[in-house]
N, C-alpha and C positions, 0 to 999 in steps of 0.2 A: 504494500500500500504506500501511497505517496506520503511524505512527511507532512505534518501539520505546521503551518507557519503561524506564529503568534505575533500580532502587531499590537503594541500597547501605547496608548496616548496619555498625555499628561500636560503640564503647563511649564513654560520656561519662567525665568525670573521676572519677566514682564507680564505674566499672566496669559500669554498666548498659547493656544493649543499646539502641541508638537508631538511627534512620535518619539517616545523615550526608549523603545526597544522594538526590534523587528528581526526575528530569527526563528528557525525551525525548532521544535521542542522534541527532544528524543523520547521514545516510548519507554515505559517501564515494562519489563517482561518477567515471566516467572517460569522456572524450569518445570514446575508442577503442572503447568498449563501451556504446552507448546502451541505457539501461534497466537496466543492471547497477548494483546498489547493494550496498555492504558496510557494515554497521554494526558498528564496532569497539567491543565492550562492555567487555572486561576482559582483562588479561594478567598473567602472572607470568613472571619470568625464570628461576626455579628453584623448588625446593620451598618452599611458603609456610611462614612461621614466625610463631607467635603472640607478641605481639599486633601487631607493627609491620610485618612483611614479608608482607603478605597480597595483594599485587598492586596494580595501578594501573588507572585507566580507560584505555580505548582500547587500541591495539596499535602499538608503535613499528615493528614489522615484520609481514609477513603470516604468516610461519611462526615458531613459537616455537623458542627454543634448546633443547638437550637438557635435559630436566627441567622446562622451562617450559610454559606453557599460553597459549592464546588462545581467547577466546569471542567469537563474532560471529554475526550474522544476515545472510544474503546473499539478495538478490532476483535471480533469473535471468530475464531477459526471454525471450519466445519467440524461438527461433533465427531465425525469419523476420524479426523486427523489430530484433534486436540487432546490426545491421550499421551501420558508420559511414556518414555522409552522403557522397555522391559528392564534394562540395566540401571535405571535411574536410582540414585540413593534417595529414597523417599524421605528419610529423616532430614537429610540436608536440604532437600527441596521444600519440605514443609517449613523448616527453620527459615529458609530464604523468604518464603511467602509471608510468614509471620513478621519478619523484619521489614519487608517492603510495604505490605498492606495489612497490618495487624487487625484493624477493625473489620476488614472484609473477611478474613479467615475466620474470625470469631462469630460472624453472622451466618456463614455458610452451614447448612445442615448436613451433618455426616451421613445420615440415612437417606438423604434426598439431594444428590449432587447438584450444585448450582442454585438450589432453592434458598431464599433468604427473605427476611423482613427487616425493614429499616424505619427509623423515625424521620422520614423525609418525604417531601413531595418532589418527584422526579419528572423533569420534562425531557423526553427522549425523542430525537429526530433521527430516523434511519437515513444515513447519507448515501450508502451504497449497499446493494444486495437486499436480501430478504431474510428475516429472522422470525422465529415463533416466540411469543410471550406465553409462558405457561403459568397458570394460576393454581390456587389451592386444590381444586377438584380434578386437576389434570386437564382441564379444558385449555385449549390453546387458541391464540389469535395470530394469524400470519400478518406480519408488518413489513411492507416493502419500502423502497427508497421514496423519500418525500413524505412518508406517513409520520405521524406524531403520536406518542403515547404519553398520557399524564398518569403517572404511577403514584397513587395516593396512600403510601404506607402499607400496601397489601403484600402478602406473601407471594413471591413470584420467582421465576427463573427464565433465562434466555437460552433458546435452543436454536443452533444453526444447523438445520437439517439439509442444507444445500451442499454443493461441492466447491464453494469458494468462500473466502473471508467476507464478513459483513462488518461495516463500519457504522457506529452509532454515536451521535453527540448527545451528551447528558448534561443537564444543569440540575443539581440537587440542592434543595432548600431545606435546611434543618428545621424540623417541627418540634413542638413540645410533646414529649413522650406521653402516652396514655397512662393514666393512673397516677 
């Protein structure tokens, strides 16, 4: 897949709008999930405030805190190819995943691979390809390029049953947890 270019604007010392950075963002990969890439573009930890508290590049955690946001692009490999190599050191690969995306790993359900529930409202835009959104009861909805999903804190998983990678842009907004 093509690299994602991040262009960030800001203000110069005279208050004029300027580009403060313009560069491709390298993907984060995991040995445990071959072909999976997440490109961490931007995050906020709470409501942005002008002019100084407008967020930072990357994402220090996979899911935002209450009132925070995360913006990322994820590449999902085909389900048939996204399995670890037979000789992979699973302990080391799991440790790597915990180090890189700890709050993602802790949300994934061991008995239902890929299924998870988060305290977020997620806006997902399929940029390229087609992917299935699986919900609690096993029902799936096929989502193609240009389609949008508004994921409202429900249990779900993403399934790429095609033969090519799928790219999805996500904006996650941290919600107040239930209870």
